Backbone as CSV, one residue per row, in Angstrom:
resi,resn,N_x,N_y,N_z,CA_x,CA_y,CA_z,C_x,C_y,C_z
1,MET,-5.308,-50.200,30.783,-6.306,-49.640,29.869,-6.586,-48.189,30.218
2,LYS,-6.718,-47.870,31.523,-6.995,-46.495,31.927,-5.850,-45.578,31.536
3,LYS,-4.608,-46.074,31.677,-3.455,-45.257,31.310,-3.450,-44.962,29.824
4,LEU,-3.800,-45.999,29.024,-3.846,-45.791,27.579,-4.918,-44.787,27.208
5,PHE,-6.078,-44.830,27.884,-7.169,-43.898,27.629,-6.746,-42.473,27.940
6,LEU,-6.079,-42.281,29.088,-5.608,-40.935,29.457,-4.556,-40.442,28.492
7,LEU,-3.687,-41.344,28.022,-2.665,-40.963,27.065,-3.300,-40.521,25.754
8,ALA,-4.371,-41.206,25.353,-5.072,-40.827,24.116,-5.682,-39.456,24.249
9,ILE,-6.271,-39.139,25.410,-6.845,-37.810,25.628,-5.761,-36.754,25.577
10,ALA,-4.630,-37.017,26.224,-3.539,-36.037,26.241,-3.016,-35.807,24.842
11,SER,-2.876,-36.878,24.050,-2.380,-36.734,22.683,-3.347,-35.931,21.840
12,THR,-4.637,-36.191,22.009,-5.643,-35.433,21.256,-5.592,-33.973,21.622
13,GLY,-5.454,-33.674,22.902,-5.368,-32.280,23.337,-4.169,-31.594,22.755
14,LEU,-3.044,-32.291,22.669,-1.836,-31.699,22.094,-2.044,-31.402,20.623
15,PHE,-2.729,-32.296,19.916,-2.986,-32.072,18.488,-3.840,-30.838,18.264
16,VAL,-4.900,-30.673,19.049,-5.775,-29.505,18.913,-5.005,-28.226,19.194
17,ALA,-4.183,-28.236,20.230,-3.448,-27.027,20.617,-2.460,-26.600,19.557
18,CYS,-2.025,-27.531,18.700,-1.000,-27.199,17.713,-1.574,-26.782,16.367
19,THR,-2.876,-26.769,16.216,-3.441,-26.252,14.973,-3.239,-24.757,14.914
20,PRO,-3.087,-24.165,13.694,-2.803,-22.732,13.573,-3.820,-21.842,14.266
21,GLU,-5.098,-22.252,14.313,-6.119,-21.384,14.886,-6.075,-21.361,16.415
22,ASN,-5.342,-22.334,17.028,-5.351,-22.420,18.479,-3.973,-22.243,19.120
23,ASN,-2.942,-22.388,18.335,-1.595,-22.302,18.880,-1.144,-20.846,18.914
24,PRO,-0.871,-20.276,20.079,-0.469,-18.871,20.147,0.890,-18.603,19.530
25,LEU,1.627,-19.667,19.177,2.940,-19.493,18.573,2.867,-19.501,17.050
26,VAL,1.700,-19.696,16.486,1.528,-19.780,15.040,0.495,-18.765,14.598
27,LEU,0.815,-17.986,13.584,-0.112,-16.980,13.081,-1.275,-17.650,12.363
28,SER,-2.500,-17.244,12.659,-3.683,-17.834,12.032,-3.942,-17.194,10.670
29,ASP,-4.766,-17.864,9.864,-5.174,-17.308,8.573,-5.906,-15.979,8.761
30,GLN,-6.740,-15.905,9.793,-7.484,-14.673,10.052,-6.546,-13.508,10.359
31,GLU,-5.507,-13.773,11.150,-4.571,-12.707,11.485,-3.768,-12.270,10.262
32,ALA,-3.364,-13.231,9.430,-2.654,-12.883,8.199,-3.548,-12.055,7.280
33,ALA,-4.818,-12.478,7.137,-5.757,-11.730,6.303,-5.993,-10.330,6.851
34,GLN,-6.077,-10.208,8.188,-6.305,-8.889,8.782,-5.117,-7.961,8.560
35,SER,-3.909,-8.481,8.656,-2.737,-7.639,8.399,-2.715,-7.159,6.954
36,LEU,-3.156,-7.995,6.020,-3.242,-7.597,4.623,-4.346,-6.569,4.412
37,ALA,-5.510,-6.789,5.023,-6.629,-5.854,4.882,-6.247,-4.458,5.373
38,TYR,-5.565,-4.383,6.512,-5.127,-3.081,7.022,-4.074,-2.448,6.109
39,SER,-3.288,-3.260,5.418,-2.285,-2.728,4.506,-2.903,-2.138,3.246
40,ILE,-4.153,-2.467,2.991,-4.877,-1.929,1.837,-5.745,-0.732,2.227
41,ALA,-6.304,-0.737,3.410,-7.376,0.188,3.795,-6.917,1.641,3.935
42,GLU,-7.815,2.539,3.619,-7.542,3.973,3.686,-7.286,4.448,5.113
43,ASP,-8.089,3.993,6.061,-7.998,4.504,7.432,-6.743,4.057,8.164
44,GLN,-6.003,3.099,7.611,-4.733,2.682,8.205,-3.565,3.167,7.340
45,ASN,-3.838,4.168,6.478,-2.852,4.683,5.523,-2.281,3.556,4.662
46,GLY,-3.168,2.637,4.256,-2.779,1.549,3.376,-2.608,2.019,1.947
47,VAL,-2.446,1.070,1.046,-2.121,1.411,-0.339,-3.199,2.268,-0.996
48,LEU,-4.473,2.104,-0.610,-5.519,2.935,-1.220,-5.393,4.401,-0.815
49,ALA,-4.850,4.667,0.367,-4.581,6.059,0.756,-3.485,6.649,-0.122
50,GLN,-2.490,5.828,-0.491,-1.455,6.307,-1.412,-2.006,6.505,-2.826
51,PHE,-2.987,5.682,-3.206,-3.661,5.922,-4.488,-4.276,7.329,-4.497
52,SER,-4.942,7.698,-3.415,-5.564,9.025,-3.332,-4.517,10.127,-3.413
53,ASP,-3.378,9.924,-2.751,-2.299,10.908,-2.843,-1.829,11.050,-4.285
54,ALA,-1.674,9.910,-4.975,-1.220,9.951,-6.363,-2.192,10.720,-7.237
55,ILE,-3.495,10.493,-7.051,-4.499,11.211,-7.840,-4.394,12.716,-7.600
56,ASN,-4.054,13.111,-6.382,-3.899,14.543,-6.091,-2.764,15.163,-6.892
57,TYR,-1.751,14.352,-7.233,-0.621,14.867,-8.012,-0.880,14.826,-9.522
58,VAL,-1.836,14.009,-9.965,-2.038,13.781,-11.398,-2.262,15.080,-12.157
59,ASP,-3.072,15.990,-11.628,-3.375,17.262,-12.299,-2.920,18.436,-11.449
60,SER,-1.737,18.317,-10.883,-1.319,19.291,-9.874,-0.547,20.483,-10.420
61,THR,-0.274,20.520,-11.715,0.588,21.608,-12.197,-0.056,22.524,-13.225
62,GLY,-0.805,22.173,-14.100,-1.285,23.087,-15.137,-0.536,22.923,-16.445
63,VAL,0.488,22.089,-16.479,1.152,21.711,-17.724,0.931,20.222,-17.928
64,CYS,1.100,19.767,-19.167,0.757,18.370,-19.443,1.801,17.415,-18.888
65,ALA,3.039,17.554,-19.315,4.093,16.655,-18.851,4.870,17.322,-17.717
66,PHE,5.108,16.595,-16.662,5.847,17.157,-15.535,6.405,16.040,-14.669
67,SER,7.309,16.393,-13.782,7.834,15.473,-12.771,8.083,16.270,-11.501
68,GLY,8.161,15.588,-10.385,8.360,16.287,-9.126,8.551,15.325,-7.974
69,ASP,8.694,15.877,-6.796,8.822,15.063,-5.589,8.208,15.821,-4.421
70,SER,7.894,15.076,-3.375,7.232,15.678,-2.222,7.463,14.811,-0.990
71,SER,7.606,15.449,0.163,7.682,14.747,1.445,6.518,15.217,2.295
72,ILE,5.740,14.277,2.825,4.553,14.665,3.579,4.458,13.868,4.875
73,HIS,3.769,14.465,5.822,3.462,13.815,7.100,1.964,13.548,7.112
74,LYS,1.589,12.285,7.216,0.180,11.909,7.205,-0.206,11.381,8.579
75,LYS,-1.322,11.893,9.086,-1.760,11.545,10.430,-3.273,11.403,10.443
76,SER,-3.772,10.471,11.233,-5.215,10.288,11.357,-5.850,11.510,12.012
77,LYS,-7.139,11.656,11.797,-7.865,12.790,12.368,-7.961,12.655,13.880
78,ASP,-7.973,13.783,14.554,-8.130,13.771,16.011,-9.435,13.075,16.394
79,GLY,-9.369,12.187,17.370,-10.558,11.490,17.830,-10.925,10.263,17.030
80,ALA,-10.135,9.928,15.999,-10.436,8.745,15.187,-10.286,7.483,16.017
81,SER,-11.131,6.487,15.755,-11.068,5.234,16.504,-9.818,4.431,16.153
82,SER,-9.366,4.552,14.905,-8.098,3.965,14.480,-7.128,5.098,14.195
83,ILE,-5.899,4.959,14.655,-4.950,6.046,14.470,-3.771,5.579,13.617
84,PHE,-3.181,6.519,12.880,-1.949,6.245,12.150,-1.124,7.517,12.075
85,ASP,0.172,7.344,11.827,1.096,8.469,11.711,2.263,8.010,10.842
86,TYR,2.408,8.602,9.644,3.436,8.180,8.693,4.127,9.380,8.066
87,ASN,5.425,9.236,7.820,6.194,10.164,6.998,6.512,9.466,5.691
88,LEU,6.166,10.112,4.575,6.300,9.496,3.258,7.015,10.431,2.290
89,ASN,7.803,9.834,1.390,8.479,10.564,0.317,7.941,10.068,-1.014
90,TYR,7.539,11.000,-1.871,6.987,10.670,-3.175,7.875,11.223,-4.293
91,ILE,8.015,10.452,-5.364,8.616,10.915,-6.618,7.620,10.566,-7.716
92,PHE,7.255,11.535,-8.571,6.205,11.286,-9.544,6.549,11.899,-10.901
93,ASN,5.873,11.383,-11.939,6.143,11.814,-13.313,4.900,11.596,-14.168
94,ARG,4.574,12.570,-15.000,3.469,12.408,-15.939,3.971,12.627,-17.353
95,THR,3.615,11.691,-18.256,3.972,11.792,-19.664,2.730,12.113,-20.491
96,CYS,2.966,12.630,-21.704,1.848,13.038,-22.567,2.083,12.595,-23.999
97,ASN,0.990,12.416,-24.720,1.007,12.275,-26.171,0.499,13.591,-26.747
98,GLY,1.428,14.433,-27.198,1.035,15.769,-27.611,0.541,16.550,-26.414
99,ASP,-0.691,17.020,-26.495,-1.286,17.763,-25.385,-2.190,16.887,-24.516
100,ASN,-2.144,15.587,-24.739,-3.018,14.687,-23.996,-2.221,13.872,-22.977
101,PRO,-2.601,13.910,-21.693,-1.896,13.117,-20.686,-2.019,11.632,-20.981
102,ALA,-0.896,10.906,-20.857,-0.883,9.492,-21.216,-0.726,8.580,-20.017
103,ASN,0.234,8.870,-19.153,0.509,7.963,-18.048,1.129,8.733,-16.880
104,PHE,0.822,8.271,-15.683,1.376,8.879,-14.478,2.018,7.779,-13.646
105,THR,3.247,8.003,-13.195,3.935,7.036,-12.341,4.320,7.690,-11.033
106,LEU,4.364,6.873,-9.985,4.728,7.383,-8.668,5.443,6.286,-7.889
107,THR,6.501,6.662,-7.196,7.136,5.776,-6.240,7.067,6.432,-4.865
108,ALA,7.005,5.620,-3.842,6.906,6.152,-2.482,7.665,5.247,-1.522
109,ASP,8.183,5.862,-0.488,8.732,5.091,0.623,8.539,5.897,1.893
110,GLY,8.525,5.215,3.010,8.343,5.911,4.274,8.178,4.941,5.422
111,SER,7.821,5.472,6.564,7.660,4.640,7.753,6.695,5.304,8.716
112,GLY,6.159,4.515,9.645,5.232,5.051,10.628,4.582,3.931,11.409
113,PHE,3.368,4.196,11.889,2.650,3.184,12.661,1.152,3.370,12.490
114,TYR,0.400,2.292,12.773,-1.047,2.387,12.913,-1.474,1.563,14.112
115,ASP,-2.625,1.908,14.657,-3.193,1.179,15.791,-4.689,1.082,15.562
116,ALA,-5.145,-0.097,15.147,-6.554,-0.328,14.832,-7.159,-1.292,15.857
117,SER,-8.419,-1.624,15.668,-9.125,-2.405,16.679,-8.593,-3.827,16.816
118,LYS,-8.067,-4.399,15.713,-7.659,-5.797,15.756,-6.157,-6.009,15.592
119,MET,-5.425,-4.929,15.327,-4.001,-5.086,15.101,-3.332,-3.730,15.156
120,SER,-2.056,-3.736,15.535,-1.242,-2.525,15.464,0.073,-2.893,14.785
121,ALA,0.775,-1.882,14.272,2.028,-2.154,13.578,2.910,-0.914,13.555
122,THR,4.189,-1.151,13.576,5.195,-0.138,13.259,5.959,-0.670,12.066
123,ASP,5.887,0.020,10.934,6.386,-0.596,9.709,6.962,0.411,8.712
124,ASN,7.637,-0.141,7.706,8.135,0.610,6.564,7.269,0.265,5.358
125,VAL,7.004,1.253,4.513,6.176,1.025,3.336,6.933,1.425,2.071
126,GLY,6.626,0.758,0.979,7.193,1.074,-0.322,6.151,0.875,-1.404
127,LEU,6.169,1.716,-2.418,5.123,1.678,-3.450,5.689,2.078,-4.804
128,GLN,5.269,1.361,-5.830,5.478,1.759,-7.218,4.140,1.597,-7.927
129,LEU,3.674,2.656,-8.585,2.393,2.547,-9.284,2.409,3.310,-10.595
130,SER,1.506,2.919,-11.466,1.258,3.650,-12.707,-0.238,3.809,-12.881
131,ILE,-0.640,4.963,-13.399,-2.061,5.272,-13.581,-2.312,5.603,-15.050
132,ALA,-3.254,4.905,-15.652,-3.726,5.206,-17.003,-5.158,5.724,-16.905
133,GLY,-5.701,6.125,-18.050,-7.056,6.671,-18.060,-7.094,8.116,-17.618
134,LEU,-6.055,8.878,-17.952,-5.954,10.262,-17.494,-6.771,11.241,-18.330
135,SER,-7.089,10.878,-19.563,-7.807,11.813,-20.431,-9.239,12.008,-19.952
136,ASP,-9.806,13.133,-20.327,-11.197,13.412,-19.945,-12.169,12.399,-20.538
137,ALA,-11.768,11.780,-21.647,-12.651,10.816,-22.308,-12.729,9.493,-21.553
138,ALA,-11.746,9.201,-20.701,-11.738,7.937,-19.963,-12.735,7.997,-18.805
139,ASP,-13.470,6.929,-18.612,-14.503,6.895,-17.574,-13.934,6.667,-16.178
140,PHE,-12.754,6.060,-16.108,-12.172,5.749,-14.794,-10.652,5.707,-14.917
141,TYR,-9.995,5.820,-13.771,-8.553,5.599,-13.712,-8.292,4.095,-13.622
142,SER,-7.185,3.652,-14.211,-6.760,2.262,-14.095,-5.359,2.240,-13.494
143,VAL,-5.204,1.524,-12.385,-3.961,1.557,-11.622,-3.353,0.161,-11.528
144,ASN,-2.055,0.090,-11.762,-1.266,-1.107,-11.486,-0.208,-0.723,-10.462
145,ALA,0.019,-1.583,-9.482,0.912,-1.185,-8.396,1.554,-2.388,-7.732
146,SER,2.746,-2.159,-7.190,3.377,-3.105,-6.267,3.612,-2.364,-4.958
147,TYR,3.364,-3.044,-3.847,3.361,-2.384,-2.537,3.966,-3.324,-1.517
148,THR,4.793,-2.789,-0.641,5.367,-3.585,0.439,5.087,-2.905,1.772
149,ARG,4.921,-3.744,2.791,4.738,-3.244,4.152,5.455,-4.227,5.073
150,VAL,6.513,-3.755,5.692,7.387,-4.633,6.458,7.620,-4.038,7.838
151,GLY,7.393,-4.835,8.884,7.639,-4.298,10.209,7.199,-5.223,11.320
152,THR,6.991,-4.640,12.478,6.602,-5.360,13.680,5.117,-5.167,13.932
153,PHE,4.386,-6.269,14.033,2.937,-6.240,14.180,2.544,-6.842,15.523
154,LYS,1.366,-6.434,15.998,0.813,-6.982,17.235,-0.648,-7.318,16.999
155,SER,-0.997,-8.596,17.145,-2.377,-9.025,16.945,-3.193,-8.817,18.206
156,LYS,-4.444,-8.407,18.013,-5.402,-8.307,19.111,-6.546,-9.304,18.922
157,ILE,-6.338,-10.281,18.036,-7.426,-11.173,17.646,-7.495,-12.415,18.525
158,LEU,-6.403,-13.181,18.575,-6.458,-14.464,19.286,-5.669,-14.429,20.589
159,SER,-4.385,-14.165,20.498,-3.551,-14.320,21.690,-2.610,-13.138,21.904
160,PHE,-2.899,-11.996,21.285,-2.029,-10.835,21.380,-0.607,-11.197,20.943
161,LEU,-0.548,-11.963,19.875,0.715,-12.445,19.350,1.487,-11.319,18.673
162,GLY,2.771,-11.203,18.984,3.640,-10.275,18.280,4.378,-11.004,17.175
163,PHE,4.587,-10.336,16.035,5.252,-11.004,14.925,5.854,-9.981,13.960
164,GLU,6.872,-10.442,13.242,7.440,-9.666,12.150,6.698,-10.057,10.875
165,ASN,6.321,-9.057,10.073,5.532,-9.334,8.878,6.192,-8.695,7.665
166,ASP,6.256,-9.446,6.580,6.766,-8.946,5.298,5.667,-9.184,4.263
167,ILE,4.979,-8.098,3.885,3.847,-8.170,2.960,4.270,-7.623,1.599
168,LYS,4.106,-8.425,0.569,4.393,-7.990,-0.803,3.107,-8.149,-1.612
169,LEU,2.563,-7.022,-2.043,1.253,-6.975,-2.686,1.385,-6.438,-4.109
170,ASN,0.782,-7.144,-5.066,0.717,-6.686,-6.454,-0.737,-6.510,-6.847
171,LEU,-1.063,-5.344,-7.388,-2.435,-5.020,-7.765,-2.505,-4.771,-9.267
172,PHE,-3.565,-5.307,-9.895,-3.677,-5.284,-11.349,-4.990,-4.643,-11.792
173,ASN,-4.868,-3.645,-12.663,-6.034,-3.010,-13.281,-7.101,-2.628,-12.254
174,ILE,-6.651,-1.961,-11.209,-7.598,-1.471,-10.214,-8.322,-0.261,-10.788
175,LYS,-9.626,-0.351,-10.890,-10.419,0.732,-11.460,-10.871,1.675,-10.350
176,LEU,-10.545,2.958,-10.520,-10.938,3.975,-9.545,-11.981,4.892,-10.169
177,ASN,-13.078,5.082,-9.485,-14.085,6.049,-9.906,-13.469,7.454,-9.889
178,LYS,-13.598,8.199,-10.977,-12.952,9.512,-11.042,-13.583,10.522,-10.099
179,ALA,-14.844,10.375,-9.816,-15.505,11.323,-8.923,-15.175,11.043,-7.460
180,SER,-15.279,9.779,-7.071,-15.075,9.426,-5.661,-13.659,8.969,-5.351
181,GLU,-12.915,8.592,-6.405,-11.560,8.033,-6.274,-11.569,6.703,-5.525
182,LYS,-12.702,6.011,-5.487,-12.824,4.737,-4.796,-12.624,3.579,-5.777
183,ALA,-11.993,2.511,-5.299,-11.785,1.322,-6.120,-13.078,0.533,-6.244
184,PHE,-13.404,0.119,-7.467,-14.629,-0.657,-7.646,-14.410,-1.939,-8.444
185,ALA,-13.194,-2.202,-8.912,-12.900,-3.444,-9.632,-11.392,-3.628,-9.675
186,GLY,-10.975,-4.876,-9.949,-9.558,-5.178,-10.047,-9.194,-6.366,-9.177
187,THR,-7.964,-6.840,-9.336,-7.503,-8.008,-8.598,-6.095,-7.775,-8.072
188,GLY,-5.664,-8.679,-7.227,-4.317,-8.591,-6.682,-3.841,-9.929,-6.169
189,THR,-2.527,-10.039,-6.019,-1.917,-11.207,-5.397,-0.993,-10.729,-4.292
190,CYS,-0.763,-11.577,-3.313,0.053,-11.163,-2.173,0.812,-12.354,-1.597
191,LYS,2.042,-12.095,-1.190,2.838,-13.056,-0.438,3.144,-12.444,0.920
192,ILE,2.907,-13.202,1.975,3.154,-12.740,3.337,4.102,-13.726,4.017
193,VAL,5.176,-13.201,4.562,6.084,-14.004,5.382,5.981,-13.476,6.809
194,SER,5.540,-14.322,7.733,5.330,-13.911,9.116,6.232,-14.714,10.049
195,ASN,6.887,-13.997,10.948,7.764,-14.620,11.929,7.286,-14.254,13.322
196,PRO,6.487,-15.110,13.959,6.094,-14.840,15.345,7.326,-14.698,16.237
197,THR,7.219,-13.865,17.260,8.349,-13.636,18.150,8.811,-14.928,18.804
198,VAL,7.902,-15.850,19.032,8.254,-17.219,19.411,7.426,-18.123,18.510
199,GLY,8.023,-19.148,17.982,7.290,-19.982,17.048,8.064,-20.128,15.757
200,LYS,7.370,-20.423,14.669,8.055,-20.673,13.413,7.557,-19.736,12.320
201,THR,8.387,-19.571,11.288,8.029,-18.722,10.158,6.874,-19.350,9.386
202,ILE,5.883,-18.524,9.032,4.703,-18.977,8.294,4.645,-18.221,6.967
203,TYR,4.364,-18.946,5.885,4.263,-18.355,4.557,2.806,-18.422,4.092
204,PHE,2.298,-17.288,3.625,0.921,-17.218,3.146,0.908,-16.692,1.712
205,ASN,0.064,-17.271,0.876,-0.245,-16.731,-0.440,-1.705,-16.308,-0.441
206,ALA,-1.957,-15.116,-0.923,-3.323,-14.587,-0.892,-3.691,-13.985,-2.236
207,SER,-4.984,-13.913,-2.505,-5.509,-13.192,-3.672,-6.554,-12.194,-3.191
208,ILE,-6.683,-11.101,-3.927,-7.612,-10.031,-3.563,-8.512,-9.745,-4.755
209,THR,-9.785,-9.574,-4.509,-10.742,-9.209,-5.552,-11.562,-8.018,-5.082
210,PHE,-11.481,-6.916,-5.825,-12.257,-5.720,-5.509,-13.628,-5.845,-6.164
211,ILE,-14.679,-5.601,-5.384,-16.029,-5.846,-5.890,-16.933,-4.617,-5.806
212,GLY,-16.380,-3.456,-5.455,-17.214,-2.269,-5.334,-17.931,-2.222,-4.010
213,GLN,-18.773,-1.200,-3.832,-19.509,-1.029,-2.577,-18.545,-0.988,-1.382
214,ARG,-17.355,-0.463,-1.610,-16.273,-0.279,-0.639,-15.844,-1.555,0.067
215,THR,-16.013,-2.701,-0.587,-15.584,-3.960,-0.013,-14.695,-4.734,-0.982
216,SER,-13.971,-5.686,-0.433,-13.094,-6.540,-1.225,-12.991,-7.893,-0.546
217,PHE,-12.639,-8.921,-1.345,-12.416,-10.255,-0.817,-10.924,-10.552,-0.750
218,ILE,-10.516,-11.184,0.342,-9.202,-11.793,0.450,-9.401,-13.297,0.522
219,LYS,-8.679,-14.033,-0.308,-8.706,-15.490,-0.228,-7.323,-15.953,0.194
220,ILE,-7.266,-16.715,1.294,-5.987,-17.153,1.832,-6.148,-18.561,2.394
221,ASN,-5.298,-19.493,1.936,-5.376,-20.896,2.377,-6.782,-21.476,2.219
222,GLY,-7.431,-21.121,1.119,-8.756,-21.654,0.841,-9.892,-20.994,1.591
223,LYS,-9.589,-20.032,2.450,-10.608,-19.321,3.209,-10.811,-17.934,2.609
224,THR,-12.053,-17.477,2.594,-12.380,-16.178,2.013,-12.831,-15.226,3.103
225,PHE,-12.248,-14.018,3.095,-12.584,-12.984,4.073,-13.056,-11.738,3.325
226,LEU,-14.204,-11.204,3.721,-14.708,-9.947,3.180,-14.291,-8.829,4.125
227,PHE,-13.721,-7.743,3.563,-13.297,-6.655,4.435,-13.670,-5.298,3.866
228,ASP,-13.694,-4.318,4.731,-14.068,-2.944,4.399,-12.833,-2.202,3.899
229,LEU,-12.918,-1.616,2.700,-11.770,-0.951,2.098,-11.403,0.357,2.801
230,VAL,-12.303,0.923,3.570,-12.002,2.161,4.281,-11.400,1.862,5.655
231,THR,-12.082,1.052,6.439,-11.613,0.782,7.801,-10.598,-0.361,7.868
232,GLY,-10.652,-1.268,6.913,-9.802,-2.451,6.939,-10.335,-3.574,7.801
233,GLU,-11.484,-3.375,8.422,-12.034,-4.400,9.311,-12.606,-5.564,8.496
234,ILE,-12.253,-6.792,8.907,-12.848,-7.975,8.279,-14.302,-8.091,8.729
235,ILE,-15.182,-8.204,7.752,-16.615,-8.242,8.013,-17.087,-9.662,8.255
236,GLN,-16.553,-10.589,7.495,-16.914,-12.009,7.664,-15.808,-12.878,7.105
């Protein structure tokens, strides 16, 4: 009887250790959500930072219809608590209806790294976006985009787990305030494929809802995480 009791305890302990939140070989929902949040946030040169770059090109020439390209080096400010360093290539185009701007498109690719409080990464990024609402009569910009971030990540949350991450993010009708260029509405979907350096491949499906006040929700595996759109830090 005593042997059976000890065996039951050992089996229970093994079961607990193998749950995603406790097994260092399996990426947790929180870590997956955090990698997505950083891929969106401005301070980690996420997709919203590329939105700001695109807006800078929207009225950059003085003629209505134009196209161009640019290569830039983006780096965090000296002394910043979170650091990033990326080289990016942009190709952009603006079309017009007569003398009125109609649509702006931009593609981007590049590579670099970020190091934030809960995660670091060395990755490649890719972006395709279109911006409507360019006329003076429009109250806000409306952005649709697809974004990828693929590379080697290091978690600082649970077990300092290293993993390969493939993030594919689609954003729909993201509304940007024309004065602040901040997102205040819109939705998104995301697929994440994570391969821990030891362990098994994990697949995540996520949804994103922008709610203004510089915050957004990520829903992943039935769990909801609120995060800061500037810092990328999960708030709750």
